C-alpha positions in Angstrom: 59.5 15.8 -57.4 61.5 12.6 -57.6 63.0 13.5 -53.8 59.6 13.9 -52.2 58.2 10.9 -54.3 60.7 8.8 -52.9 60.3 10.1 -49.4 57.0 9.7 -49.4 57.4 6.1 -50.0 59.6 5.5 -47.3 57.1 7.5 -45.4 54.4 4.6 -46.4 56.7 2.0 -44.9 57.0 3.5 -41.7 53.3 3.8 -41.4 52.8 0.1 -42.8 55.1 -0.8 -40.2 53.5 0.8 -37.4 50.2 -0.1 -38.0 51.1 -4.0 -38.2 52.9 -3.6 -35.1 50.0 -1.8 -33.4 47.6 -4.6 -34.3 49.6 -7.5 -33.1 50.4 -5.7 -30.0 46.5 -5.3 -29.5 45.4 -8.5 -30.5 47.8 -10.5 -28.1 47.4 -7.8 -25.3 43.5 -8.4 -25.3 43.7 -12.3 -25.4 46.2 -12.6 -22.8 44.2 -10.2 -20.7 41.1 -12.6 -20.9 43.2 -15.6 -20.6 44.6 -14.3 -17.6 41.0 -12.8 -16.0 39.4 -16.2 -16.7 42.5 -18.0 -14.5 41.9 -15.8 -12.0 38.3 -16.4 -11.5 38.7 -20.3 -11.6 41.8 -19.7 -8.8 39.2 -18.0 -7.0 36.4 -20.3 -7.2 38.7 -23.5 -6.4 40.1 -21.6 -3.4 36.8 -21.2 -1.9 36.1 -24.7 -2.2 39.5 -25.5 -1.1 39.0 -23.7 2.1 35.6 -25.5 2.9 37.5 -29.1 2.6 40.2 -27.9 4.6 37.6 -27.0 7.7 35.8 -30.2 7.2 39.1 -31.9 7.1 40.2 -30.1 10.2 36.9 -31.0 11.9 36.5 -34.5 11.1 40.3 -35.1 11.6 40.8 -36.6 8.1 44.3 -36.7 7.4 44.4 -37.3 3.6 41.7 -34.5 2.8 43.6 -32.0 4.6 46.7 -33.2 2.4 44.5 -32.9 -0.9 43.1 -29.5 0.1 46.4 -27.9 0.9 46.7 -25.8 -2.1 47.8 -22.3 -2.0 46.5 -19.4 -4.4 50.1 -19.5 -5.3 50.3 -23.2 -6.0 47.3 -22.9 -8.4 48.5 -19.3 -9.9 51.6 -20.9 -11.1 50.1 -24.4 -12.6 50.2 -24.4 -16.5 47.2 -24.5 -18.1 46.4 -28.2 -18.4 47.7 -28.8 -15.1 45.4 -26.4 -13.5 42.5 -27.9 -15.5 42.8 -31.3 -14.2 43.9 -30.5 -10.8 40.6 -28.3 -10.2 38.5 -31.0 -11.9 40.0 -33.4 -9.4 39.2 -31.0 -6.4 35.4 -30.8 -7.7 35.2 -34.4 -7.5 36.5 -34.6 -3.9 34.1 -31.9 -3.3 31.0 -33.1 -5.0 31.3 -36.5 -2.7 31.3 -34.6 0.7 28.9 -31.7 -1.0 26.5 -32.1 2.0 29.2 -32.2 4.8 31.1 -28.6 3.0 27.4 -27.1 3.3 27.9 -26.6 6.8 31.3 -24.2 5.6 29.4 -22.3 3.1 30.2 -24.1 0.3 27.3 -24.7 -1.8 26.5 -27.4 -4.7 27.2 -24.4 -7.0 30.3 -23.4 -5.9 31.2 -26.9 -6.4 29.8 -27.0 -10.1 31.1 -23.7 -10.9 34.9 -25.4 -10.8 33.7 -27.6 -13.8 31.8 -24.6 -15.6 35.2 -22.4 -14.7 37.7 -25.1 -15.9 35.8 -25.7 -19.1 36.0 -22.0 -20.0 39.6 -21.5 -18.9 40.5 -24.5 -20.9 38.7 -23.2 -24.0 41.1 -19.9 -24.0 43.9 -22.6 -25.1 43.1 -23.2 -28.7 42.2 -19.3 -28.8 45.7 -18.6 -27.6 47.1 -20.9 -30.0 45.9 -19.3 -32.7 46.5 -15.7 -31.6 50.2 -16.8 -31.3 50.1 -18.2 -34.9 48.5 -14.7 -36.0 51.2 -13.2 -34.1 53.9 -15.0 -35.9 52.2 -14.3 -39.2 52.1 -10.8 -38.3 55.8 -11.0 -37.5 56.4 -12.2 -40.7 54.5 -9.3 -42.6 56.4 -6.8 -40.8 59.9 -8.4 -41.4 58.6 -8.6 -44.8 58.2 -4.8 -45.2 60.9 -3.8 -43.1 62.9 -5.8 -45.8 61.3 -3.7 -48.6 61.8 -0.7 -46.9 66.0 -1.6 -46.3 66.3 -2.3 -49.9 64.5 0.7 -51.1 66.6 3.0 -49.4 69.9 1.0 -50.3 68.9 1.3 -53.7 67.0 4.5 -54.2 67.1 6.8 -51.7 70.5 6.2 -50.5 71.9 7.8 -53.9 69.3 10.4 -54.0 70.0 12.0 -51.0 73.9 11.6 -51.5 74.2 15.1 -52.9 72.9 16.5 -49.7 75.3 15.3 -47.6 77.7 18.1 -48.7 75.4 20.8 -49.5 72.7 20.3 -46.6 74.2 18.3 -44.1 71.0 19.2 -41.9 69.0 17.5 -44.1 71.1 14.3 -44.8 71.6 13.8 -41.1 67.7 13.8 -40.8 67.5 11.5 -43.7 69.8 9.2 -41.8 68.0 9.4 -38.9 64.8 8.3 -40.9 66.8 5.4 -42.5 68.0 4.2 -39.0 64.4 3.6 -38.2 64.0 1.4 -40.6 67.6 -0.6 -40.7 67.7 -0.9 -36.7 63.8 -2.0 -36.4 63.7 -0.4 -33.0 61.6 2.1 -31.5 60.2 3.8 -34.5 59.0 7.6 -34.9 57.3 8.5 -38.0 60.0 10.4 -40.5 57.8 12.7 -42.6 58.7 14.5 -45.8 58.1 17.9 -43.7 61.0 16.6 -41.3 63.1 16.1 -44.8 62.7 19.5 -45.6 61.2 18.2 -49.0 57.3 18.3 -48.4 
């Protein structure tokens, strides 16, 4: 009974660690995906306006405008958040000044105003991402606390309780060492159950 209770406690540690990791991964993945989706929408909206600006520049031989419109999707996608927002808002201001000319090239006032709207939405994601990162750091700290508790428990309790089985039941002892390694390496974790240790 004492051994089973100890193994059950080890299983609880493993379950809690896995649950914390899953929650952390899910939150981070969701917010990162939303940020990427918002950035893609902003980049695509900007490219449409830039295409109209480039066409107008070519038609009017406006060298300065040609230079401003010479921005690729790759250029925009590689920009950091704040730099992208600044660049898009600058493009929006330029486009607003020549909106009537851009209409010829299938760029509407709605397309131009969309740059301001999308850049505001994208910009608002940054604080949210910072909060997610803070939560992620806290989750990492919580996981570490659980790992430390589990390591101490195995060293001070289970190691001694399992020692007799090293000779009398080497298979059982080997399974314990495998479960123990999950905790002590904090690597890929597989749930070590009481049944696997033969005490269920």
